[in-house]
N, CA, C and O atoms as CSV, one atom per row, in Angstrom:
chain,resi,resn,atom,element,x,y,z
A,1,MET,N,N,3.244,14.527,16.782
A,1,MET,CA,C,4.617,14.817,16.401
A,1,MET,C,C,5.544,14.205,17.433
A,1,MET,O,O,5.297,14.303,18.635
A,2,LEU,N,N,6.609,13.574,16.965
A,2,LEU,CA,C,7.596,12.977,17.859
A,2,LEU,C,C,8.478,14.045,18.479
A,2,LEU,O,O,8.836,15.028,17.830
A,3,ALA,N,N,8.821,13.843,19.726
A,3,ALA,CA,C,9.816,14.716,20.347
A,3,ALA,C,C,11.161,14.425,19.692
A,3,ALA,O,O,11.393,13.323,19.194
A,4,LEU,N,N,12.035,15.411,19.697
A,4,LEU,CA,C,13.356,15.185,19.118
A,4,LEU,C,C,14.080,14.140,19.943
A,4,LEU,O,O,14.473,14.376,21.086
A,5,LYS,N,N,14.243,13.005,19.344
A,5,LYS,CA,C,14.854,11.864,20.021
A,5,LYS,C,C,15.576,11.055,18.963
A,5,LYS,O,O,15.098,10.945,17.834
A,6,THR,N,N,16.703,10.494,19.307
A,6,THR,CA,C,17.449,9.671,18.374
A,6,THR,C,C,16.970,8.231,18.495
A,6,THR,O,O,16.889,7.678,19.593
A,7,TYR,N,N,16.656,7.635,17.355
A,7,TYR,CA,C,16.283,6.222,17.304
A,7,TYR,C,C,17.392,5.484,16.580
A,7,TYR,O,O,17.954,6.000,15.614
A,8,GLN,N,N,17.708,4.302,17.027
A,8,GLN,CA,C,18.747,3.516,16.389
A,8,GLN,C,C,18.161,2.215,15.869
A,8,GLN,O,O,17.229,1.660,16.451
A,9,THR,N,N,18.722,1.735,14.763
A,9,THR,CA,C,18.308,0.473,14.187
A,9,THR,C,C,19.526,-0.172,13.561
A,9,THR,O,O,20.503,0.506,13.244
A,10,GLU,N,N,19.471,-1.467,13.383
A,10,GLU,CA,C,20.600,-2.220,12.834
A,10,GLU,C,C,20.355,-2.525,11.358
A,10,GLU,O,O,19.248,-2.890,10.964
A,11,ILE,N,N,21.399,-2.370,10.551
A,11,ILE,CA,C,21.338,-2.756,9.144
A,11,ILE,C,C,21.722,-4.235,9.092
A,11,ILE,O,O,22.798,-4.621,9.548
A,12,ARG,N,N,20.845,-5.046,8.539
A,12,ARG,CA,C,21.100,-6.493,8.461
A,12,ARG,C,C,21.939,-6.835,7.238
A,12,ARG,O,O,22.245,-5.960,6.428
A,13,SER,N,N,22.303,-8.079,7.103
A,13,SER,CA,C,23.230,-8.520,6.047
A,13,SER,C,C,22.728,-8.212,4.640
A,13,SER,O,O,23.535,-7.966,3.744
A,14,ARG,N,N,21.428,-8.219,4.429
A,14,ARG,CA,C,20.872,-7.941,3.094
A,14,ARG,C,C,20.533,-6.469,2.914
A,14,ARG,O,O,19.843,-6.107,1.961
A,15,GLY,N,N,21.013,-5.607,3.825
A,15,GLY,CA,C,20.761,-4.175,3.721
A,15,GLY,C,C,19.420,-3.763,4.287
A,15,GLY,O,O,19.005,-2.619,4.104
A,16,GLN,N,N,18.733,-4.659,4.965
A,16,GLN,CA,C,17.414,-4.354,5.518
A,16,GLN,C,C,17.553,-3.733,6.902
A,16,GLN,O,O,18.481,-4.031,7.654
A,17,MET,N,N,16.591,-2.855,7.212
A,17,MET,CA,C,16.540,-2.274,8.548
A,17,MET,C,C,15.088,-2.140,8.974
A,17,MET,O,O,14.184,-2.138,8.138
A,18,THR,N,N,14.871,-2.029,10.259
A,18,THR,CA,C,13.535,-1.838,10.796
A,18,THR,C,C,13.393,-0.381,11.205
A,18,THR,O,O,14.217,0.151,11.948
A,19,ILE,N,N,12.337,0.258,10.711
A,19,ILE,CA,C,12.038,1.622,11.139
A,19,ILE,C,C,11.247,1.490,12.439
A,19,ILE,O,O,10.224,0.806,12.471
A,20,PRO,N,N,11.709,2.137,13.512
A,20,PRO,CA,C,11.023,2.003,14.804
A,20,PRO,C,C,9.532,2.336,14.713
A,20,PRO,O,O,9.124,3.217,13.957
A,21,LYS,N,N,8.729,1.614,15.500
A,21,LYS,CA,C,7.272,1.736,15.467
A,21,LYS,C,C,6.803,3.172,15.692
A,21,LYS,O,O,5.877,3.627,15.020
A,22,ALA,N,N,7.426,3.892,16.626
A,22,ALA,CA,C,7.012,5.274,16.907
A,22,ALA,C,C,7.166,6.154,15.669
A,22,ALA,O,O,6.321,7.013,15.416
A,23,ILE,N,N,8.216,5.954,14.906
A,23,ILE,CA,C,8.440,6.730,13.689
A,23,ILE,C,C,7.451,6.305,12.608
A,23,ILE,O,O,6.893,7.155,11.914
A,24,ARG,N,N,7.225,4.981,12.455
A,24,ARG,CA,C,6.254,4.502,11.455
A,24,ARG,C,C,4.870,5.063,11.736
A,24,ARG,O,O,4.158,5.467,10.817
A,25,LYS,N,N,4.491,5.086,13.005
A,25,LYS,CA,C,3.157,5.535,13.378
A,25,LYS,C,C,2.956,7.014,13.048
A,25,LYS,O,O,1.973,7.372,12.400
A,26,VAL,N,N,3.862,7.862,13.479
A,26,VAL,CA,C,3.715,9.300,13.255
A,26,VAL,C,C,3.884,9.656,11.773
A,26,VAL,O,O,3.357,10.672,11.320
A,27,SER,N,N,4.615,8.827,11.016
A,27,SER,CA,C,4.865,9.100,9.599
A,27,SER,C,C,3.873,8.391,8.683
A,27,SER,O,O,3.951,8.530,7.462
A,28,ASN,N,N,2.944,7.636,9.257
A,28,ASN,CA,C,1.977,6.862,8.474
A,28,ASN,C,C,2.670,5.942,7.475
A,28,ASN,O,O,2.287,5.883,6.306
A,29,ILE,N,N,3.674,5.236,7.932
A,29,ILE,CA,C,4.377,4.255,7.116
A,29,ILE,C,C,3.867,2.883,7.542
A,29,ILE,O,O,3.905,2.541,8.723
A,30,TYR,N,N,3.386,2.091,6.567
A,30,TYR,CA,C,2.798,0.804,6.888
A,30,TYR,C,C,3.476,-0.306,6.088
A,30,TYR,O,O,4.199,-0.037,5.129
A,31,GLU,N,N,3.242,-1.537,6.485
A,31,GLU,CA,C,3.861,-2.702,5.852
A,31,GLU,C,C,3.584,-2.737,4.351
A,31,GLU,O,O,2.448,-2.553,3.912
A,32,GLY,N,N,4.627,-2.972,3.580
A,32,GLY,CA,C,4.502,-3.092,2.137
A,32,GLY,C,C,4.577,-1.769,1.390
A,32,GLY,O,O,4.647,-1.752,0.161
A,33,GLN,N,N,4.563,-0.661,2.124
A,33,GLN,CA,C,4.605,0.651,1.486
A,33,GLN,C,C,6.011,0.934,0.971
A,33,GLN,O,O,7.000,0.510,1.568
A,34,ILE,N,N,6.088,1.651,-0.136
A,34,ILE,CA,C,7.351,2.085,-0.699
A,34,ILE,C,C,7.720,3.413,-0.043
A,34,ILE,O,O,6.864,4.282,0.121
A,35,VAL,N,N,8.979,3.574,0.329
A,35,VAL,CA,C,9.461,4.841,0.870
A,35,VAL,C,C,10.563,5.377,-0.034
A,35,VAL,O,O,11.235,4.619,-0.733
A,36,SER,N,N,10.737,6.692,-0.009
A,36,SER,CA,C,11.818,7.328,-0.752
A,36,SER,C,C,12.950,7.639,0.207
A,36,SER,O,O,12.715,8.061,1.339
A,37,MET,N,N,14.180,7.431,-0.245
A,37,MET,CA,C,15.357,7.728,0.569
A,37,MET,C,C,16.224,8.717,-0.196
A,37,MET,O,O,16.539,8.504,-1.367
A,38,LEU,N,N,16.608,9.798,0.472
A,38,LEU,CA,C,17.409,10.840,-0.147
A,38,LEU,C,C,18.644,11.082,0.707
A,38,LEU,O,O,18.532,11.532,1.847
A,39,PRO,N,N,19.845,10.783,0.155
A,39,PRO,CA,C,21.063,11.062,0.920
A,39,PRO,C,C,21.300,12.580,0.994
A,39,PRO,O,O,21.271,13.272,-0.024
A,40,ILE,N,N,21.529,13.073,2.191
A,40,ILE,CA,C,21.827,14.488,2.411
A,40,ILE,C,C,23.087,14.542,3.271
A,40,ILE,O,O,23.031,14.333,4.482
A,41,GLY,N,N,24.203,14.822,2.642
A,41,GLY,CA,C,25.474,14.807,3.372
A,41,GLY,C,C,25.738,13.419,3.918
A,41,GLY,O,O,25.736,12.442,3.168
A,42,ASP,N,N,25.963,13.325,5.215
A,42,ASP,CA,C,26.181,12.008,5.825
A,42,ASP,C,C,24.915,11.477,6.489
A,42,ASP,O,O,24.976,10.561,7.309
A,43,SER,N,N,23.766,12.053,6.134
A,43,SER,CA,C,22.467,11.621,6.667
A,43,SER,C,C,21.585,11.104,5.535
A,43,SER,O,O,21.908,11.257,4.357
A,44,ILE,N,N,20.473,10.493,5.912
A,44,ILE,CA,C,19.506,9.991,4.936
A,44,ILE,C,C,18.122,10.481,5.357
A,44,ILE,O,O,17.725,10.325,6.512
A,45,LEU,N,N,17.394,11.072,4.414
A,45,LEU,CA,C,16.011,11.468,4.642
A,45,LEU,C,C,15.127,10.367,4.078
A,45,LEU,O,O,15.236,10.029,2.899
A,46,ILE,N,N,14.247,9.798,4.911
A,46,ILE,CA,C,13.325,8.742,4.478
A,46,ILE,C,C,11.918,9.303,4.577
A,46,ILE,O,O,11.496,9.764,5.637
A,47,THR,N,N,11.185,9.260,3.454
A,47,THR,CA,C,9.821,9.780,3.447
A,47,THR,C,C,8.877,8.772,2.809
A,47,THR,O,O,9.276,8.037,1.905
A,48,PRO,N,N,7.614,8.726,3.274
A,48,PRO,CA,C,6.641,7.857,2.612
A,48,PRO,C,C,6.415,8.350,1.188
A,48,PRO,O,O,6.267,9.548,0.949
A,49,LYS,N,N,6.391,7.426,0.261
A,49,LYS,CA,C,6.132,7.767,-1.136
A,49,LYS,C,C,4.632,7.679,-1.364
A,49,LYS,O,O,4.005,6.712,-0.932
A,50,PRO,N,N,4.034,8.675,-2.038
A,50,PRO,CA,C,2.592,8.609,-2.289
A,50,PRO,C,C,2.218,7.370,-3.106
A,50,PRO,O,O,2.999,6.891,-3.928
A,51,LEU,N,N,1.007,6.865,-2.863
A,51,LEU,CA,C,0.498,5.731,-3.610
A,51,LEU,C,C,0.348,6.121,-5.076
A,51,LEU,O,O,-0.396,7.045,-5.404
A,52,GLN,N,N,1.048,5.423,-5.945
A,52,GLN,CA,C,0.990,5.691,-7.375
A,52,GLN,C,C,0.496,4.439,-8.079
A,52,GLN,O,O,0.258,3.413,-7.441
A,53,LEU,N,N,0.342,4.523,-9.383
A,53,LEU,CA,C,-0.236,3.423,-10.143
A,53,LEU,C,C,0.516,2.112,-9.925
A,53,LEU,O,O,-0.111,1.081,-9.684
A,54,ASP,N,N,1.852,2.133,-10.005
A,54,ASP,CA,C,2.604,0.891,-9.801
A,54,ASP,C,C,2.384,0.325,-8.409
A,54,ASP,O,O,2.248,-0.887,-8.243
A,55,GLU,N,N,2.348,1.199,-7.406
A,55,GLU,CA,C,2.112,0.737,-6.045
A,55,GLU,C,C,0.692,0.195,-5.909
A,55,GLU,O,O,0.477,-0.814,-5.238
A,56,ALA,N,N,-0.279,0.858,-6.541
A,56,ALA,CA,C,-1.661,0.369,-6.510
A,56,ALA,C,C,-1.744,-1.019,-7.132
A,56,ALA,O,O,-2.445,-1.892,-6.621
A,57,ARG,N,N,-1.029,-1.219,-8.235
A,57,ARG,CA,C,-1.011,-2.541,-8.878
A,57,ARG,C,C,-0.423,-3.594,-7.950
A,57,ARG,O,O,-0.950,-4.702,-7.847
A,58,ARG,N,N,0.679,-3.245,-7.268
A,58,ARG,CA,C,1.298,-4.195,-6.332
A,58,ARG,C,C,0.328,-4.554,-5.219
A,58,ARG,O,O,0.212,-5.719,-4.839
A,59,GLN,N,N,-0.371,-3.546,-4.695
A,59,GLN,CA,C,-1.320,-3.797,-3.614
A,59,GLN,C,C,-2.478,-4.673,-4.088
A,59,GLN,O,O,-2.907,-5.577,-3.371
A,60,MET,N,N,-2.986,-4.406,-5.298
A,60,MET,CA,C,-4.076,-5.220,-5.835
A,60,MET,C,C,-3.620,-6.656,-6.058
A,60,MET,O,O,-4.363,-7.596,-5.772
A,61,LYS,N,N,-2.398,-6.832,-6.567
A,61,LYS,CA,C,-1.866,-8.179,-6.777
A,61,LYS,C,C,-1.751,-8.916,-5.442
A,61,LYS,O,O,-2.080,-10.097,-5.342
A,62,LYS,N,N,-1.280,-8.201,-4.424
A,62,LYS,CA,C,-1.138,-8.795,-3.099
A,62,LYS,C,C,-2.503,-9.249,-2.563
A,62,LYS,O,O,-2.622,-10.328,-1.984
A,63,ILE,N,N,-3.525,-8.415,-2.761
A,63,ILE,CA,C,-4.882,-8.748,-2.300
A,63,ILE,C,C,-5.422,-9.953,-3.059
A,63,ILE,O,O,-6.019,-10.849,-2.462
A,64,LEU,N,N,-5.213,-9.976,-4.380
A,64,LEU,CA,C,-5.681,-11.118,-5.186
A,64,LEU,C,C,-5.010,-12.408,-4.734
A,64,LEU,O,O,-5.672,-13.433,-4.570
A,65,LEU,N,N,-3.691,-12.358,-4.531
A,65,LEU,CA,C,-2.967,-13.558,-4.110
A,65,LEU,C,C,-3.460,-14.055,-2.756
A,65,LEU,O,O,-3.638,-15.257,-2.558
A,66,SER,N,N,-3.681,-13.127,-1.825
A,66,SER,CA,C,-4.104,-13.555,-0.493
A,66,SER,C,C,-5.542,-14.074,-0.490
A,66,SER,O,O,-5.901,-14.887,0.361
A,67,SER,N,N,-6.374,-13.610,-1.439
A,67,SER,CA,C,-7.765,-14.054,-1.485
A,67,SER,C,C,-7.930,-15.360,-2.260
A,67,SER,O,O,-8.937,-16.054,-2.114
A,68,GLY,N,N,-6.917,-15.694,-3.100
A,68,GLY,CA,C,-7.023,-16.891,-3.928
A,68,GLY,C,C,-7.924,-16.693,-5.142
A,68,GLY,O,O,-8.248,-17.658,-5.833
A,69,MET,N,N,-8.326,-15.468,-5.406
A,69,MET,CA,C,-9.218,-15.160,-6.515
A,69,MET,C,C,-8.399,-14.870,-7.775
A,69,MET,O,O,-7.332,-14.261,-7.702
A,70,SER,N,N,-8.902,-15.306,-8.921
A,70,SER,CA,C,-8.232,-15.009,-10.186
A,70,SER,C,C,-8.708,-13.652,-10.700
A,70,SER,O,O,-9.730,-13.132,-10.254
A,71,ILE,N,N,-7.961,-13.090,-11.637
A,71,ILE,CA,C,-8.357,-11.820,-12.247
A,71,ILE,C,C,-9.699,-11.976,-12.948
A,71,ILE,O,O,-10.546,-11.084,-12.893
A,72,GLU,N,N,-9.885,-13.114,-13.605
A,72,GLU,CA,C,-11.151,-13.365,-14.300
A,72,GLU,C,C,-12.321,-13.364,-13.325
A,72,GLU,O,O,-13.375,-12.799,-13.618
A,73,GLU,N,N,-12.139,-13.997,-12.161
A,73,GLU,CA,C,-13.200,-14.027,-11.149
A,73,GLU,C,C,-13.481,-12.616,-10.628
A,73,GLU,O,O,-14.634,-12.255,-10.395
A,74,LEU,N,N,-12.432,-11.830,-10.448
A,74,LEU,CA,C,-12.593,-10.457,-9.990
A,74,LEU,C,C,-13.399,-9.645,-10.999
A,74,LEU,O,O,-14.345,-8.949,-10.630
A,75,VAL,N,N,-13.019,-9.738,-12.281
A,75,VAL,CA,C,-13.719,-8.987,-13.331
A,75,VAL,C,C,-15.177,-9.428,-13.418
A,75,VAL,O,O,-16.071,-8.593,-13.551
A,76,GLU,N,N,-15.419,-10.730,-13.343
A,76,GLU,CA,C,-16.794,-11.243,-13.403
A,76,GLU,C,C,-17.603,-10.730,-12.218
A,76,GLU,O,O,-18.765,-10.354,-12.375
A,77,GLY,N,N,-16.997,-10.713,-11.036
A,77,GLY,CA,C,-17.671,-10.188,-9.852
A,77,GLY,C,C,-17.981,-8.706,-9.987
A,77,GLY,O,O,-19.040,-8.243,-9.563
A,78,LEU,N,N,-17.051,-7.964,-10.580
A,78,LEU,CA,C,-17.285,-6.532,-10.798
A,78,LEU,C,C,-18.436,-6.304,-11.768
A,78,LEU,O,O,-19.250,-5.399,-11.581
A,79,LYS,N,N,-18.496,-7.144,-12.820
A,79,LYS,CA,C,-19.603,-7.029,-13.777
A,79,LYS,C,C,-20.937,-7.268,-13.083
A,79,LYS,O,O,-21.910,-6.552,-13.317
A,80,GLU,N,N,-20.968,-8.286,-12.225
A,80,GLU,CA,C,-22.198,-8.612,-11.498
A,80,GLU,C,C,-22.578,-7.479,-10.547
A,80,GLU,O,O,-23.743,-7.090,-10.473
A,81,ASP,N,N,-21.582,-6.947,-9.814
A,81,ASP,CA,C,-21.850,-5.831,-8.901
A,81,ASP,C,C,-22.359,-4.610,-9.662
A,81,ASP,O,O,-23.280,-3.929,-9.209
A,82,ARG,N,N,-21.758,-4.336,-10.816
A,82,ARG,CA,C,-22.173,-3.191,-11.625
A,82,ARG,C,C,-23.620,-3.360,-12.106
A,82,ARG,O,O,-24.409,-2.416,-12.076
A,83,SER,N,N,-23.950,-4.567,-12.544
A,83,SER,CA,C,-25.307,-4.844,-13.011
A,83,SER,C,C,-26.318,-4.680,-11.875
A,83,SER,O,O,-27.386,-4.099,-12.067
A,84,ASN,N,N,-25.976,-5.195,-10.695
A,84,ASN,CA,C,-26.863,-5.064,-9.540
A,84,ASN,C,C,-27.052,-3.603,-9.147
A,84,ASN,O,O,-28.164,-3.176,-8.838
A,85,LEU,N,N,-25.953,-2.835,-9.161
A,85,LEU,CA,C,-26.042,-1.425,-8.814
A,85,LEU,C,C,-26.896,-0.677,-9.829
A,85,LEU,O,O,-27.693,0.183,-9.454
A,86,PHE,N,N,-26.738,-0.994,-11.109
A,86,PHE,CA,C,-27.551,-0.379,-12.155
A,86,PHE,C,C,-29.036,-0.641,-11.884
A,86,PHE,O,O,-29.875,0.251,-12.007
A,87,GLY,N,N,-29.334,-1.890,-11.512
A,87,GLY,CA,C,-30.707,-2.255,-11.202
A,87,GLY,C,C,-31.247,-1.484,-10.021
A,87,GLY,O,O,-32.395,-1.040,-10.048
A,88,GLU,N,N,-30.442,-1.313,-8.979
A,88,GLU,CA,C,-30.867,-0.543,-7.809
A,88,GLU,C,C,-31.105,0.917,-8.159
A,88,GLU,O,O,-32.061,1.524,-7.676
A,89,LEU,N,N,-30.253,1.480,-8.987
A,89,LEU,CA,C,-30.361,2.907,-9.318
A,89,LEU,C,C,-31.440,3.209,-10.352
A,89,LEU,O,O,-32.127,4.227,-10.259
A,90,TYR,N,N,-31.590,2.314,-11.350
A,90,TYR,CA,C,-32.450,2.615,-12.471
A,90,TYR,C,C,-33.620,1.645,-12.655
A,90,TYR,O,O,-34.387,1.770,-13.610
A,91,GLY,N,N,-33.753,0.692,-11.752
A,91,GLY,CA,C,-34.911,-0.187,-11.755
A,91,GLY,C,C,-34.879,-1.322,-12.752
A,91,GLY,O,O,-35.933,-1.883,-13.053
A,92,GLY,N,N,-33.758,-1.678,-13.266
A,92,GLY,CA,C,-33.656,-2.812,-14.182
A,92,GLY,C,C,-32.236,-3.324,-14.243
A,92,GLY,O,O,-31.310,-2.673,-13.759
A,93,LYS,N,N,-32.067,-4.482,-14.832
A,93,LYS,CA,C,-30.735,-5.064,-14.975
A,93,LYS,C,C,-30.059,-4.528,-16.219
A,93,LYS,O,O,-30.681,-4.359,-17.268
A,94,GLN,N,N,-28.759,-4.263,-16.076
A,94,GLN,CA,C,-27.973,-3.847,-17.231
A,94,GLN,C,C,-27.469,-5.092,-17.929
A,94,GLN,O,O,-27.049,-6.039,-17.264
A,95,SER,N,N,-27.499,-5.117,-19.261
A,95,SER,CA,C,-27.049,-6.313,-19.978
A,95,SER,C,C,-25.583,-6.251,-20.279
A,95,SER,O,O,-25.036,-7.176,-20.879
């Protein structure tokens, strides 16, 4: 838990700001994560948003793009992994 301390950050021209590392660490906020912002009077509450389906899709797309793999290659690899696992568990290949 962070000690009560004021952290300051600058709002850039496009409305972007950096959340200080100490706050990101204690709040488990990581790069690419979506956060929720709630205005409360003249303050703003920022909280990590739970991973939901849309966020999971964004993360999977990001992983696919960085790996250079196509969706078809991913699905084919999953089919192969599933068949191999079936063989390990039940002693034969799944068709």
